[in-house]
VEXGU-238671 format. One record per residue (C-alpha): residue in one letter; x, y, z; residue number from 1. Coordinates in steps of 0.2 Angstrom, whole numbers, always signed. Example, Ala and Ser with C-alpha at 12.3 -4.5 7.8 and 13.67 -1.06 7.14 Angstrom:
<atoms>
ATOM  code     px     py     pz  pos
ATOM     a    +62    -22    +39    1
ATOM     s    +68     -5    +36    2
</atoms>
This chain:
<atoms>
ATOM  code     px     py     pz  pos
ATOM     m    -38    -43    -87    1
ATOM     f    -39    -61    -84    2
ATOM     d    -53    -75    -85    3
ATOM     s    -64    -74    -70    4
ATOM     r    -63    -93    -67    5
ATOM     p    -48    -98    -57    6
ATOM     r    -34   -106    -67    7
ATOM     l    -25   -111    -51    8
ATOM     t    -21   -129    -57    9
ATOM     e    -14   -122    -73   10
ATOM     v     -3   -109    -64   11
ATOM     a     +3   -122    -52   12
ATOM     a     +8   -134    -66   13
ATOM     v    +18   -121    -76   14
ATOM     f    +28   -114    -61   15
ATOM     l    +32   -131    -54   16
ATOM     k    +39   -135    -71   17
ATOM     l    +49   -119    -72   18
ATOM     s    +56   -121    -55   19
ATOM     t    +62   -139    -58   20
ATOM     i    +70   -135    -75   21
ATOM     g    +75   -117    -72   22
ATOM     f    +94   -118    -72   23
ATOM     g   +104   -102    -76   24
ATOM     g    +98    -88    -65   25
ATOM     p    +87    -73    -67   26
ATOM     a    +91    -70    -86   27
ATOM     a    +87    -89    -90   28
ATOM     h    +71    -88    -79   29
ATOM     i    +65    -73    -89   30
ATOM     a    +69    -81   -105   31
ATOM     m    +59    -97   -100   32
ATOM     l    +44    -87    -94   33
ATOM     e    +44    -77   -110   34
ATOM     a    +44    -94   -120   35
ATOM     e    +31   -102   -109   36
ATOM     i    +19    -88   -104   37
ATOM     v    +20    -76   -119   38
ATOM     t    +24    -87   -134   39
ATOM     r    +17   -104   -130   40
ATOM     r     +2   -100   -119   41
ATOM     q     -1    -82   -124   42
ATOM     w     -7    -77   -106   43
ATOM     i     +0    -59   -109   44
ATOM     s     +7    -50   -123   45
ATOM     q    +25    -46   -127   46
ATOM     a    +23    -28   -122   47
ATOM     q    +14    -33   -106   48
ATOM     f    +29    -45   -102   49
ATOM     l    +42    -31   -105   50
ATOM     d    +32    -19    -94   51
ATOM     l    +31    -32    -80   52
ATOM     i    +50    -34    -81   53
ATOM     g    +53    -15    -78   54
ATOM     l    +40    -14    -64   55
ATOM     t    +47    -29    -54   56
ATOM     n    +65    -21    -56   57
ATOM     l    +58     -6    -46   58
ATOM     i    +55    -16    -30   59
ATOM     p    +66    -25    -18   60
ATOM     g    +68    -44    -19   61
ATOM     p    +73    -57    -33   62
ATOM     s    +66    -50    -49   63
ATOM     s    +62    -66    -58   64
ATOM     t    +53    -73    -43   65
ATOM     e    +43    -57    -42   66
ATOM     l    +39    -58    -61   67
ATOM     a    +32    -76    -58   68
ATOM     i    +22    -70    -44   69
ATOM     y    +15    -55    -54   70
ATOM     i    +11    -66    -69   71
ATOM     g     +1    -78    -57   72
ATOM     y     -9    -63    -51   73
ATOM     l    -13    -58    -69   74
ATOM     r    -19    -76    -74   75
ATOM     a    -28    -81    -58   76
ATOM     g    -30    -66    -46   77
ATOM     w    -24    -66    -28   78
ATOM     w    -24    -85    -26   79
ATOM     g    -14    -86    -42   80
ATOM     l     -1    -73    -35   81
ATOM     i     +1    -85    -20   82
ATOM     i     +1   -101    -30   83
ATOM     a    +13    -95    -43   84
ATOM     g    +26    -89    -30   85
ATOM     v    +25   -105    -19   86
ATOM     c    +26   -117    -34   87
ATOM     f    +41   -107    -41   88
ATOM     i    +50   -107    -25   89
ATOM     v    +47   -124    -16   90
ATOM     p    +54   -137    -28   91
ATOM     a    +70   -127    -29   92
ATOM     m    +70   -125    -10   93
ATOM     a    +68   -144     -8   94
ATOM     i    +83   -147    -19   95
ATOM     v    +94   -135    -10   96
ATOM     w    +88   -141     +7   97
ATOM     g    +93   -159     +3   98
ATOM     l   +110   -153     -3   99
ATOM     a   +112   -144    +13  100
ATOM     i   +109   -159    +23  101
ATOM     g   +122   -169    +13  102
ATOM     y   +135   -154    +14  103
ATOM     d   +133   -153    +33  104
ATOM     r   +137   -172    +34  105
ATOM     v   +152   -173    +22  106
ATOM     q   +160   -156    +22  107
ATOM     a   +174   -163    +33  108
ATOM     i   +178   -177    +21  109
ATOM     p   +194   -173    +11  110
ATOM     e   +186   -176     -6  111
ATOM     s   +172   -163     -2  112
ATOM     i   +184   -151     +4  113
ATOM     a   +194   -152    -12  114
ATOM     i   +178   -151    -22  115
ATOM     f   +172   -135    -14  116
ATOM     a   +190   -127    -13  117
ATOM     s   +190   -129    -32  118
ATOM     i   +173   -121    -34  119
ATOM     k   +177   -106    -24  120
ATOM     p   +188    -98    -38  121
ATOM     v   +174   -100    -50  122
ATOM     v   +162    -91    -38  123
ATOM     v   +175    -77    -37  124
ATOM     v   +175    -75    -56  125
ATOM     l   +156    -75    -58  126
ATOM     t   +155    -61    -45  127
ATOM     i   +168    -51    -55  128
ATOM     q   +158    -54    -71  129
ATOM     a   +142    -49    -62  130
ATOM     m   +151    -33    -56  131
ATOM     w   +157    -29    -74  132
ATOM     k   +141    -33    -82  133
ATOM     l   +131    -22    -70  134
ATOM     r   +143     -7    -72  135
ATOM     r   +133     +1    -87  136
ATOM     s   +116     -1    -79  137
ATOM     a   +122     +5    -62  138
ATOM     i   +134    +19    -67  139
ATOM     k   +123    +29    -79  140
ATOM     n   +130    +47    -76  141
ATOM     i   +140    +58    -64  142
ATOM     a   +128    +57    -50  143
ATOM     t   +128    +37    -50  144
ATOM     g   +146    +37    -53  145
ATOM     v   +149    +47    -37  146
ATOM     a   +137    +36    -28  147
ATOM     g   +146    +20    -33  148
ATOM     i   +163    +26    -28  149
ATOM     g   +156    +33    -12  150
ATOM     a   +148    +16     -8  151
ATOM     i   +165     +7    -11  152
ATOM     g   +173    +19     +2  153
ATOM     l   +159    +18    +14  154
ATOM     f   +157     -1    +13  155
ATOM     g   +176     -5    +10  156
ATOM     y   +185     +7    +21  157
ATOM     f   +173    +13    +34  158
ATOM     d   +164     -4    +34  159
ATOM     l   +147     +3    +36  160
ATOM     n   +131     -8    +36  161
ATOM     t   +126    -12    +18  162
ATOM     l   +109     -6    +20  163
ATOM     m   +114    +11    +26  164
ATOM     v   +126    +12    +12  165
ATOM     l   +112     +9     +0  166
ATOM     l   +101    +22     +8  167
ATOM     v   +114    +35     +8  168
ATOM     a   +118    +31    -11  169
ATOM     g    +99    +31    -15  170
ATOM     f    +95    +48     -7  171
ATOM     g   +112    +56    -13  172
ATOM     v   +107    +52    -31  173
ATOM     l    +89    +58    -28  174
ATOM     l    +95    +75    -22  175
ATOM     g   +109    +76    -35  176
ATOM     q    +98    +73    -50  177
ATOM     n    +83    +83    -43  178
ATOM     w    +91    +97    -33  179
ATOM     q    +82   +111    -44  180
ATOM     g    +65   +104    -40  181
ATOM     l    +69   +104    -21  182
ATOM     r    +65   +123    -20  183
ATOM     g    +47   +119    -16  184
ATOM     g    +51   +106     -4  185
ATOM     l    +53    +87     -5  186
ATOM     p    +40    +79    -15  187
ATOM     v    +28    +65     -8  188
ATOM     v    +35    +50    -16  189
ATOM     w    +33    +31    -12  190
ATOM     l    +49    +23     -5  191
ATOM     p    +50     +6     +3  192
ATOM     k    +45    +10    +21  193
ATOM     l    +52     -6    +28  194
ATOM     e    +70     +0    +25  195
ATOM     l    +70    +13    +38  196
ATOM     p    +64     +4    +54  197
ATOM     i    +71    -13    +49  198
ATOM     l    +89     -6    +49  199
ATOM     a    +88     -6    +68  200
ATOM     i    +85    -25    +68  201
ATOM     f   +100    -34    +74  202
ATOM     p    +99    -51    +82  203
ATOM     v   +109    -54    +98  204
ATOM     i   +125    -63    +93  205
ATOM     t   +126    -80   +101  206
ATOM     s   +136    -95    +97  207
ATOM     h   +121   -105    +91  208
ATOM     p   +108    -94    +82  209
ATOM     s    +90    -99    +83  210
ATOM     w    +77   -100    +69  211
ATOM     v    +70    -83    +75  212
ATOM     d    +88    -76    +73  213
ATOM     v    +88    -83    +55  214
ATOM     l    +71    -77    +51  215
ATOM     t    +75    -59    +57  216
ATOM     i    +91    -58    +46  217
ATOM     f    +83    -65    +30  218
ATOM     l    +67    -55    +32  219
ATOM     k    +78    -39    +34  220
ATOM     i    +87    -44    +18  221
ATOM     g    +72    -49     +8  222
ATOM     a    +64    -33    +12  223
ATOM     t    +78    -22     +7  224
ATOM     i    +89    -30     -6  225
ATOM     y    +90    -24    -24  226
ATOM     g    +98    -35    -38  227
ATOM     g   +102    -53    -40  228
ATOM     g   +112    -67    -31  229
ATOM     y   +128    -57    -31  230
ATOM     v   +120    -43    -22  231
ATOM     l   +114    -56     -9  232
ATOM     l   +133    -60     -7  233
ATOM     a   +136    -42     -2  234
ATOM     f   +123    -43    +11  235
ATOM     l   +127    -59    +19  236
ATOM     q   +146    -57    +20  237
ATOM     p   +145    -42    +32  238
ATOM     e   +130    -49    +42  239
ATOM     l   +135    -68    +44  240
ATOM     v   +154    -68    +42  241
ATOM     d   +160    -52    +48  242
ATOM     r   +148    -47    +61  243
ATOM     t   +141    -62    +69  244
ATOM     h   +154    -75    +63  245
ATOM     w   +140    -88    +61  246
ATOM     l   +147    -93    +44  247
ATOM     t   +165    -94    +37  248
ATOM     s   +169    -86    +20  249
ATOM     t   +171   -104    +14  250
ATOM     q   +154   -109    +19  251
ATOM     l   +146    -93    +11  252
ATOM     l   +155    -96     -5  253
ATOM     d   +149   -114     -5  254
ATOM     a   +131   -109     -2  255
ATOM     i   +132    -96    -17  256
ATOM     a   +139   -111    -28  257
ATOM     i   +125   -122    -23  258
ATOM     g   +113   -108    -28  259
ATOM     q   +121   -107    -45  260
ATOM     i   +121   -126    -49  261
ATOM     t   +103   -129    -44  262
ATOM     p    +87   -124    -53  263
ATOM     g    +75   -111    -48  264
ATOM     p    +78    -94    -39  265
ATOM     l    +96    -91    -34  266
ATOM     f    +89    -84    -17  267
ATOM     t    +86   -102    -11  268
ATOM     t   +104   -100     -6  269
ATOM     a    +95    -94    +10  270
ATOM     t    +88   -111    +13  271
ATOM     f   +106   -119    +12  272
ATOM     i   +112   -106    +24  273
ATOM     g    +97   -107    +36  274
ATOM     y   +100   -126    +38  275
ATOM     l   +118   -123    +42  276
ATOM     l   +114   -110    +55  277
ATOM     a    +99   -118    +63  278
ATOM     g    +95   -135    +56  279
ATOM     h    +78   -139    +48  280
ATOM     q    +69   -125    +57  281
ATOM     g    +82   -113    +50  282
ATOM     a    +80   -119    +32  283
ATOM     i    +62   -115    +33  284
ATOM     a    +64    -98    +42  285
ATOM     a    +77    -92    +30  286
ATOM     t    +67    -97    +15  287
ATOM     i    +51    -88    +22  288
ATOM     g    +61    -73    +27  289
ATOM     i    +69    -69    +11  290
ATOM     f    +54    -73     +0  291
ATOM     l    +40    -67    +10  292
ATOM     p    +43    -48     +7  293
ATOM     s    +42    -51    -12  294
ATOM     f    +24    -57    -11  295
ATOM     g    +20    -41     -1  296
ATOM     f    +29    -30    -13  297
ATOM     v    +21    -37    -28  298
ATOM     a     +4    -35    -20  299
ATOM     l     +7    -17    -17  300
ATOM     l    +14    -15    -35  301
ATOM     t     -3    -20    -42  302
ATOM     f    -10     -4    -34  303
ATOM     w     +5     +8    -36  304
ATOM     a    +11     +3    -53  305
ATOM     p     +5    +18    -62  306
ATOM     r    +12    +30    -49  307
ATOM     l    +29    +21    -49  308
ATOM     r    +30    +21    -68  309
ATOM     h    +29    +40    -69  310
ATOM     s    +39    +45    -53  311
ATOM     r    +55    +54    -58  312
ATOM     w    +60    +55    -39  313
ATOM     f    +58    +36    -37  314
ATOM     r    +68    +32    -52  315
ATOM     s    +82    +43    -46  316
ATOM     w    +82    +35    -29  317
ATOM     l    +82    +18    -37  318
ATOM     d    +97    +23    -48  319
ATOM     g   +107    +28    -32  320
ATOM     v   +102    +11    -24  321
ATOM     n   +108     +2    -39  322
ATOM     a   +125    +11    -39  323
ATOM     g   +127     +8    -21  324
ATOM     a   +124    -11    -23  325
ATOM     w   +137    -11    -37  326
ATOM     g   +150     -3    -26  327
ATOM     a   +146    -16    -13  328
ATOM     i   +149    -30    -26  329
ATOM     v   +165    -22    -30  330
ATOM     v   +171    -23    -12  331
ATOM     v   +165    -41    -10  332
ATOM     a   +173    -47    -26  333
ATOM     y   +190    -39    -20  334
ATOM     r   +189    -47     -3  335
ATOM     l   +184    -64    -10  336
ATOM     g   +198    -63    -22  337
ATOM     v   +211    -59     -9  338
ATOM     s   +205    -74     +2  339
ATOM     t   +202    -87    -12  340
ATOM     l   +216    -85    -25  341
ATOM     v   +230    -90    -14  342
ATOM     d   +239   -104    -24  343
ATOM     w   +243   -109    -41  344
ATOM     q   +228   -121    -42  345
ATOM     s   +215   -108    -37  346
ATOM     l   +223    -95    -49  347
ATOM     a   +223   -107    -63  348
ATOM     i   +205   -112    -61  349
ATOM     a   +201    -93    -60  350
ATOM     v   +210    -89    -76  351
ATOM     v   +203   -104    -86  352
ATOM     s   +185   -100    -80  353
ATOM     s   +187    -82    -85  354
ATOM     l   +192    -87   -103  355
ATOM     l   +178   -100   -104  356
ATOM     l   +166    -87    -97  357
ATOM     w   +171    -72   -107  358
ATOM     r   +177    -79   -123  359
ATOM     w   +166    -94   -126  360
ATOM     r   +151    -89   -115  361
ATOM     i   +151   -106   -106  362
ATOM     e   +136   -107    -93  363
ATOM     a   +141   -105    -75  364
ATOM     i   +134   -122    -70  365
ATOM     w   +146   -131    -82  366
ATOM     l   +161   -121    -75  367
ATOM     i   +156   -126    -57  368
ATOM     f   +154   -144    -62  369
ATOM     g   +170   -144    -71  370
ATOM     s   +180   -136    -57  371
ATOM     a   +172   -148    -44  372
ATOM     t   +178   -163    -55  373
ATOM     i   +195   -156    -56  374
ATOM     g   +196   -154    -37  375
ATOM     l   +189   -172    -35  376
ATOM     i   +202   -179    -47  377
ATOM     g   +216   -170    -39  378
ATOM     q   +211   -177    -22  379
ATOM     l   +210   -194    -28  380
ATOM     a   +226   -193    -37  381
ATOM     r   +235   -190    -20  382
ATOM     y   +230   -207    -14  383
ATOM     h   +239   -215    -28  384
</atoms>
């Protein structure tokens, strides 16, 4: 499967490079991995690469990071699995950590307030775009459509915990699509066992969270989240803004924006938030918490991949989870839009960003930099 001689130096070099130049989110990361691993270095075939994409989409966590971890395993064994993941995460983490330190010191300055206020409408537009793009893959049939609408009601109206909504949606679709096969009883099927006990983990709400609180929250999220950075937003909003009030909606949007404009995994947003909550220890704890489960899931996937590929029950459950996640994104997009698009400037930035994004396919990073520039120029103009 791979050369028995360790290729750890080679693996480290490749993933350090991809982490530092990997702007654009999971889709861009996958394209870069294909170009570097399949086309240039020919570590695996195109068919193997596509197979890995499908497999990593079956487990919780950031899919492009898990793809990198799995490729490291195929190239250099278990140490390759660890080295690939660490090298893909750490450079991006360091960049976001540095930005968090700067943000914490300058966020009260009028110029920085204006910059981040101008960025927020773009984040709202990007969230709406993600919701729109995901609709086809999330809502595949009547069962997933019902699950998606139900998730909107449970999350938006009844304000249920996001994880509980995803579990209800997942098992609802599993039962709905396979009810005829239930006459002989429920099948033995692998599901992420961490989801059930971890639902009960809620840190005590205090005015100043500790690094242990931060680790607890992000470990729970990392072990249960399906989808990309915008699903992360659907998890963080109820947990850190609505329930604990440890962050404001503005700080959360700023954190998501930082994740967008920096290279590497979008989930390094956790590093930024961890620093705001509990300083340097919080940054480390949040990063470990959100990424550590991915290493475990990929390790398990190397053993369970054949079974998961052929499990109709698991795929039905995953369809329901994806539909539920889509419903959560709908609710978060609506709430963010209501709280952000409150004046002519925010509305204008949102409209222009939408046109540039949908009509001319401008990358998100340029929209964020452009809106930040507009905010800075507008603030400086007030001085003259």
